[in-house]
N, C-alpha and C positions, 0 to 999 in steps of 0.2 A: 465590753463593747462588742466583741464578736458574738457573745451569747445573746445579747439584745437584737443584734442584726438577724440572727438565725431565727429568733422568736418573731420578729416583725416580718421576715420573709415568709415564714410558715403561715402566719395570719393572712398575709397578702394572697398566698397560693390557696388557702382554704376558702377565702372569700371569692376568689376567681372561679374555684370549682363550683361553688354554690351558684354563681352567676351563670356559668356556661353549662354545667352538667347536673346540678342538683335539682330537687323538687322545685317547681316554679321557676325554672330557668328562662333565660332569654327567649329561647326558640318557642317554649311552651306558651309563654305570655303572648308572643307574637301571633301564634296560632289561634289562641283564644280571642284576641282582638279581631282577627279575620272572621272567626265564626260569629262573633258579636255583630259585627257589621253586616254579615249576611242575614242574620235574624232581624236586625233593624229593617233591612230592605223588604224581607218577606212581611214583617209586621205592617209596614207602610202600604204594601200592596193589599194586604187583608183589611186594613182600615178603609182604603178606597173602595174595596168590594163591599164592605159593611155599609158604607155610606150610600152606595148605589142601591143596595137592597132596602135600606131604610127608606129611601126616597121612593122606591117602587111600592113598598108597603103603604106608605102614606097616600100615594097616588090611588092605590087600590081601595083604601079606606074612604077617600073623599068623593070619588066620582065613578060613573059607569064607563067612561071613555077608556080608562086603562084596562078595565075587565074586557070590554069589547075588543080592544086591540089585541090582548092576549088570546082571546077565543078565536080571532081571525087568524093570527100567526101560527099558534100551536095546535089548534084543533081543526082549522080549516072551515070554521063556521061562516055562514053568511046571514045577513039580516033580513028581516021581513021586507018584501017588496023588491029584493035584489035578484038578479039573475046571474048565475055562475057560468062563466065561460072558461073552458080549458083549451088552450092552444098547444097543439102538439106539432113540433117541427120535425122534419125529416133529418135522420142522422146523415152526417157529412162523410 
């Protein structure tokens, strides 16, 4: 009886060691779950960015309005028959 109790106690302690201190322990698994959640959030943000880029590409393929808008915003271009006015305000 005493021998079986010692064997069971030893097995219980061994299992507890594996749970708290061995490879794949409780803390390691919790940290991996946190990293996984961070990666999911990052992937979600990248998916949204990709959708926006795909929409922009489709817009550029279909019409000239998007191209004209990009040229105005990024390159400062003006269209035919338009007059460019630059207003400079005094520094305060």
